[in-house]
N, C-alpha and C positions, 0 to 999 in steps of 0.2 A: 393128323393133317391140320386140324384146327389150331393145334399148339404151334405148329410151324408157321401158320399165317399170323398168329398173335405175335410170335417173336419177330417176324418181319415188320409188322406195323410198329412195335416198340423200337426196332432198330432205325426205322425211317424217322420217327419222332425224335429220337436222340440226335440224329444228324441234323435235323432242322433246328433243334434247340441249340446245339453247339454252334451252328453258323450264326444264329441270331445273337448268341452271347459274344462271338468274335466280332460281329459287326458293331455291338455296343462298346466293346473294348477299343475298336479303332476310332470311335467317335466319343471322346470324353464328355462331350456336351450332351450326350444322350439323344440327339436328334439327327436326322440325315439331310433335311432340306433347309430349315431355318436356324440361323446361328444367332444367339442373342449377344448383343454388343453394348458397350457404353461408349458415349462420345463425350468430347470435352472441347471447350472453346480454345482457339489458339491465341496465346498472349505474346506481346512484343516486349522487348526489354533492351535497354541500352547499357552495354558492358564496356568498361574500360579495356581496350585491346592489350593483350599480353603476347609477347614474342618469345618463343622458346628456341634456345640455341645452345650449341655446345662448342667447346674450344680448349685451348691449352694455356696454362699459365705462363706468363713471361714477365719482363719488366718494361718500364717506360722507355728506357734507353739501353741499347746494347752497343758495344764498342770493341774494335779490335786494336789493342795497344801494340805499338811498334816503336822501333828506334828510327830517328830521322836519317842516320848514317849507317853504313854497314860495318861489320866487324865480328869479333868473336865474343860470344855471350860469356861474361864473367860469372854473374850470379843471377839466379831467379829466386826471389825471396818468398814466394807464395806457391801453394799447390792448388789443384783443382778442388773446388767447393769451399775454399777458404775465404772468409770475409776480410775486408780491408777498410781503412779510413781514408778520407780525402787528404791527400798530400803525402800519403805513405809511399816509401820507396819500394818498388815492385821488382825491378830488374836493372841490371847494369851491363855495359860492354866493357871489355878489357880496354884499359886506359892508356896503354903504352903508346899507341900510335896518336891518340888524341893529345897526350901530354907533349909529345914531340911536336905536333903541329902548333900548340900554344907557345912552346918555346921559340920555334921558328918565327912566329909572328911577332913575338916580343923583340927578338934580335933584329928583325926587319924595321921595327919601329925605331929602335936605338940608332940604327945606321941612317935612317931617314931623317931623324932629328939632328944628327951630327952634320949631315949634309946640308940641311936647311940653315943651321947655325953658321956654318962656314960661308954659305952663299950670302947670308945677311951681312957678314963682316966684309966680304969681298964687294958686295953691292955698295957699301958705305964708302969703301976706297975707290970706287968707280971702276972696279976690275970686272965685276959681273954686270950684265945688263939686267934690266927689269924682267925680261922674259925668262932668263936663267933662274932668278930668284923665285919667280912664280912657279916654274917647273919643279923646283925642289920642294916648294910648299905643297904642291899637288901630290908629289911622291909621298910626303909625310902623311897627308890626309888619306891617301889610298892605303898605306900601311896600317893606319888606325882602323879603317873600316874593314881591312882583311882580318885584323885581330878580332873585331866584333863578330864577323862571320864565323871564325874558328870557335870562339867562346859560345856562340849560339849553338853550333853543332855539339860542342862538348856538353852543354846543358841537356841537349836531347839524346845524349848517349846514355841517359838514365831514364827510366820509366816511372813517373809518379802518378798516383791515382788522382784523377780529376774530380771524383766524388766518391762517396761511400758506395760499396758494392761487394761483389763476390766474383771469384774466378770461375766461369763456366767451363773453360777448356784451356789447358796449357798446351800450346802449339809447339813451342821450341824449348829446348833445355840448355843447361850450361855446357860450354865447350863447342856448341854449334856455330858455324860461320853463317851469318845472316846478312842479307842485302838491305839496302835502305827501303823502309816502308813495309817490310815483310812482317806479317802478324806474329806476335810472340804470345799474347794472352787474349783470349776472348772473354770479355767481362760483361756483367749486368749490374747496372747501377740500382742502388736501393737507398734512397734518401730517407732516413728515419722510418723505414719500413712502409713508406707511403707510395712506393713506386711499382708495386705488383699489379699486373694487369691480367685480365682473362681476354684473350683474343678469339672472337667467335665469328662464324661465318653465317650470313643471313641472305635471303633472297632479295630481288630487286624491289619488291613491294615493301618488305620489311625494312629495307635500307631507307626507303623514301619516308617512312613514318618514324624513324629513329633519329633523335637529336641529342647533341651533347647536353649533359645535365639531367637526363631522365634517370630515374632510379631503377634498380634491379636487385634481385635476390640470387645469390650464387651458392651452389654446393660443389665441394671438391671431392673427388673420389678418395683422396688421402685422408679427408676428415669428413666422413660420410654423415656423422651425427651433429654436424654444425651447419649453420646457414649464415652466410656473410652478406652484409650489405654492400652495394656497389653503385657507382655512377658511370653513365656513358661518358667516356673521356674524349674519344674522337672516332671518326669513321673515315674509311678510305674513300678516295674519290675515283678509284678504278678497281675493277673486278680482278680477282686473283687469276692470272693466266692459267694456272694448273687446275684449280677446283672450279672456276666459273662463278663463284659466290663473292659477295662483298664482305669486307672485314670490318667489324665494330670492335673497339677496345673498351673494356670496362675496368675502371680503376677500383681495386678491392680495398676494403676496410678490414684489415686482418688483425689489428691490435698487435699482440706479441707473437703471432704465429708467422712462421717463415716457411712457405711451401717450396717445393722443388720446382725449378723452371721445367716446363713440359708436362706438368701434372694435369690430368683431364678434369674438366669442370663443366657444369650445366648452369645455364642462367635463364631467368625469367625476367624479361624487360618490360616495364610498364610504360606504354606510350600515352601520349596526350590525346590521341584520337580515339573517340568512342565508336563502338561497333554495334549497330542496330541489328538484333537478332530476334528470331521467333523461338519460343520455349515450349517444348512438348514433353510428355512423360517418356521415360526410357522405354516402357513396355509398348509403346505405339509404333516403334520401329520394326521393320522386317527387312530381310535380305541386306543387312549392313555389310559393306565392304569398303574399308578405309573410311574416306569422308563421304561416301556415297551410300544412300539407303532409300527406302520406300516407306510411305505411310498410306493408310486408307482414309477416305473422306466419304461421308454419306452422299449418295447420288440419287436423289428422290426419296420415296418413302422407305423402300426396302432393298436397295442396292448400294453398292460401294464402287469407288473409283480409286484406282492406284496412282500415286503421284510421286515422282522422284524428288529427293531433297538432297541438299549438300550440308554436311555436318561441320560446324565451326569448333565445338568442343562439347564435352559432356562430363557429368559427374555421376554418382550412384543413383540418382533419381530423375534427373532432368537432362534433356539434350538441347543444346543451343544450335540453331540452324543459321546458315549464311543466307540461303535462298531456297526456293521451291514451293513455298506456300502462299504465293501472291494471289490475293482474292479468295483464299480458303479461310472460312471462319470456324469450322469444326472438323475434328479428326476423330477416328476410332481409337479408343485407348485400351480396349480389352478384347481378347480372343483374335487379335490381328493375325496370329500365326495360322489360323484355320480358314482365313479368308483368301478368296481370289475375285476377280472382277465379274464372275458369274454367280457368285454366292448371293443367297437371299438372307437378309438380316432382319433382326427385330431389335429395335432400339430400346434399351432399358434405361429409364430415367432415374 
């Protein structure tokens, strides 16, 4: 009987010991009531504001090349993706109808010239009146202007490159009948490789602090190991109706690299406006969610108060806050994860 009682006592002590051990494991600080913490002063810092944005590569100018008059396409001398030089012949129309128009205008001028010469002679002999002479002169002038119009149309029956660039899309091909002004080639201009842009979308506030001439650093997905310098080239004065964001164009300094139009890129734009932020250690944050989080600040001798903060940015050691610590001089920087507003603390200096 005594042995049974002894075993019962040992079992009870074992259970109590195991519960005590589990309680100690749940509290890594080794205490149940008072939590030791360290505190630190809040420091302020003025940072140069940086805007992060993403977008697609394009060029400064895009154009749709077309013929002024309609007709049958005779030749297209370039293919999609092909580069060309300023003044290069890119496409032509069949010239049969155009040549006939030029010949007709020449014949019209010759006839008007003969009529005018005859009228001059008859006017000298007092057979033609001055009005008749003037009418034949007007007819001759009209014939000359008609030839100028035909010659102008004949010139624009050929497509010449207005600047250096490349063919983004070939819309029409040889043998197709095309109307006046209908696009044949979609091109992007590249003047000495200096016309590449990264078009990014920014918010209203970011648009307001972005100005032409500000510097930026760009990375392109196609060249992930390279960083390119860029300048803010221009910004839109109206929001994109589809996306709702404002567009900012960055001119890229690519040297000899020629990226594809539509390539994805990321930009860090340095603005001229400084941002005043509070700096705290990363370990002091609790319940961080996006740009929202909380910190604890000492409240009296042994209590804490929970304060919401807004994060501007962070690195591996420090967090930069937009707001949330107005009037707060000290915050808890250790053991914050074990605290709540009912906790009792002991400040370790």
